[in-house]
C-alpha positions in Angstrom: -89.1 346.7 -33.7 -87.8 346.3 -37.2 -86.9 349.5 -39.1 -89.0 350.5 -42.1 -86.1 350.0 -44.6 -85.4 346.4 -43.3 -89.2 345.7 -43.2 -89.7 346.7 -46.8 -86.7 344.6 -48.1 -87.6 341.6 -45.9 -91.2 341.6 -47.2 -90.0 341.6 -50.8 -87.5 338.8 -50.3 -89.6 336.7 -48.0 -92.6 336.8 -50.3 -90.5 335.1 -53.0 -88.8 332.7 -50.6 -92.2 331.6 -49.2 -93.8 331.3 -52.7 -91.1 328.8 -53.7 -91.1 326.9 -50.4 -87.6 327.9 -49.3 -86.8 326.9 -45.7 -84.9 329.8 -44.2 -84.2 331.8 -41.0 -83.6 335.5 -40.8 -80.3 336.1 -39.1 -77.7 338.8 -38.8 -78.5 342.5 -38.5 -82.2 342.1 -39.2 -82.4 339.6 -36.3 -80.4 342.0 -34.1 -82.8 344.8 -35.1 -85.8 342.5 -34.3 -84.5 341.9 -30.8 -84.3 345.6 -30.1 -80.9 346.9 -31.0 -81.0 349.1 -34.1 -77.6 349.4 -35.7 -76.6 350.4 -39.2 -76.7 347.6 -41.6 -74.8 348.5 -44.7 -72.6 347.1 -47.4 -69.1 348.6 -47.1 -68.3 348.6 -50.8 -71.7 350.0 -51.8 -72.5 353.0 -49.6 -75.8 353.7 -51.4 -77.2 350.5 -49.8 -78.3 350.7 -46.2 -79.9 347.3 -45.8 -78.0 344.1 -45.7 -80.1 341.0 -45.1 -78.7 337.7 -44.0 -80.5 334.4 -44.3 -79.7 330.9 -43.1 -81.2 328.4 -45.6 -81.7 324.7 -44.9 -78.7 323.3 -46.9 -80.4 320.5 -48.8 -80.3 320.2 -52.6 -84.0 320.6 -53.0 -84.1 323.7 -50.8 -81.2 325.2 -52.8 -83.1 324.7 -56.0 -86.2 326.3 -54.4 -83.9 329.2 -53.4 -82.7 329.6 -57.0 -86.4 329.8 -58.1 -87.1 332.5 -55.6 -84.0 334.4 -56.7 -85.2 334.2 -60.3 -88.4 335.8 -59.2 -86.4 338.6 -57.6 -84.7 339.2 -61.0 -81.4 337.8 -59.9 -79.3 336.2 -62.7 -79.0 332.6 -61.5 -77.4 331.1 -64.6 -74.0 330.6 -63.0 -75.6 329.6 -59.7 -77.5 326.8 -61.5 -74.1 325.5 -62.8 -72.6 325.3 -59.4 -72.1 321.9 -57.7 -74.0 322.4 -54.5 -72.0 321.8 -51.4 -74.1 322.0 -48.2 -71.2 323.5 -46.2 -69.8 325.9 -48.8 -72.6 327.2 -51.0 -72.7 330.8 -49.6 -74.5 333.3 -51.8 -73.9 337.0 -51.9 -76.6 338.7 -53.9 -76.7 342.4 -54.7 -80.1 344.0 -55.4 -80.8 347.5 -56.5 -81.6 348.9 -53.0 -80.4 346.2 -50.6 -78.0 343.2 -50.4 -78.7 339.6 -49.3 -76.4 336.9 -48.1 -77.6 333.3 -48.0 -75.6 331.0 -45.7 -75.8 327.2 -45.5 -74.2 326.9 -42.1 -73.9 329.0 -38.9 -71.0 328.8 -36.5 -71.8 327.8 -33.0 -75.1 326.2 -33.8 -75.9 322.5 -34.1 -78.3 322.3 -37.1 -80.7 324.3 -39.2 -83.7 322.1 -38.1 -82.9 322.6 -34.4 -82.6 326.4 -34.8 -85.8 326.4 -36.9 -87.7 324.8 -34.0 -86.3 327.5 -31.6 -87.0 330.4 -34.0 -89.5 333.2 -33.5 -92.4 333.0 -36.0 -93.5 336.5 -37.1 -95.6 338.0 -39.9 -94.3 341.0 -41.8 -96.5 342.7 -44.3 -98.4 339.4 -44.8 -95.3 337.3 -45.1 -94.7 334.6 -42.5 -91.1 334.2 -41.6 -88.9 332.8 -38.9 -86.2 334.8 -37.1 -83.4 333.0 -35.4 -84.1 332.7 -31.6 -82.4 335.2 -29.3 -80.3 332.5 -27.7 -79.2 331.0 -31.0 -78.3 334.5 -32.3 -76.2 335.1 -29.2 -74.5 331.7 -29.5 -73.7 332.4 -33.2 -72.3 335.9 -32.5 -70.1 334.6 -29.7 -68.8 331.8 -32.0 -68.0 334.2 -34.9 -66.6 336.8 -32.4 -65.9 339.7 -34.8 -66.0 343.2 -33.3 -69.5 343.8 -34.7 -70.7 340.6 -33.2 -69.2 341.5 -29.8 -70.9 344.9 -29.9 -74.2 343.3 -30.9 -74.0 340.9 -27.9 -73.2 343.7 -25.5 -76.1 345.9 -26.9 -78.6 343.0 -27.0 -77.8 342.2 -23.4 -78.4 345.8 -22.4 -81.7 345.7 -24.3 -82.7 342.5 -22.6 -81.9 344.0 -19.2 -83.7 347.2 -20.1 -80.7 349.5 -19.9 -80.3 350.3 -23.6 -79.9 354.1 -24.2 
């Protein structure tokens, strides 16, 4: 269900996240892709990048520090990130990589808590890496709460897939 480009990038990032004990959920376009709607996932200001991965991380100080260790392993310069005063509601990270882009979000609109969504998540293994993908229902709730045109389109297309009418 997940495209090869997303699979390859997810495997690389999730290997580092798992190695450092980061609590995270795969969200956004990769989750939409997982549930059966393949749509372009690109970064508008970098047309050479065709994979944009979004993660929701458990917004605790210890998990944030684990995330920074994982980013170090992915050759991300974290010097400035280590100087930040961590705020569990505002520490959003946008990380460019050579061939893909990652966003790490501490909160998700329309959802109660990370721990509740983690309990609802789909546990999958991709290239030997265990990860959790936000549940279908939580994904829809979040997209309805955010309500951008892309989110509305995702909800419409995912509903078609669920009903077996996707072209």
